[in-house]
C-alpha angles and dihedrals in degrees: 000000000000091000093056091045089053090049092052092044089057100034098051096054091044091052091046092052090047093052093047091049092049092050093048095050096040102043111014108038111064115228115244095224110158090209135227097287130023139153108218106189112010092177091058095054117103126182134192123230122218090267089060094251115147113230135177111246090225089062090059096052124099105249097212106029138039119282116212117216129189112204120193147138124239088239094059121108105297094218089051091052091050091048090052092049090049089052090052091052091052092048090049091052087054088059105260128127113251136185135180118220121196119203101220141118103222116068092194092063091048091049092052093045094047091055089068093054128080096218131091148220106047123179132183128223118195115242093241091056090047093052093046098048111021129059115199126162091206142354150264097054132172113207140163129225127201127167091358094302135103106248100181140347140191128195113221112221133173 
């Protein structure tokens, strides 16, 4: 009998500590998950327009309303890119400001590619600036910015 009493005297406190620890980590301490999409330093992001002029992204944003941005690479799924551009056109018709941002290093390639599209304006962000300031688990992504913060985002997949 003493052996079973010893087992229960040890097992019950260990189980209690385990349950308390699980509850604290699961429900009380907030997980520091950076998320699937985030813009780290909006003020540090610069883009290039199709005339090769360097601009701060914050200068392009609508100060009072949301600005919708479509971020993609030229090597992304072409039908996904077209779907994102079609979404931007619909959002623009609804009255919001929209821009398309290509993650690329050569402005000439972006200029040539943009000539085949019926959307404007296009901007380019260099890959190094993208990797330093934007965290995205996948691209293309359509997101909105207001007041310097990402309000919502949607990954466009085939």
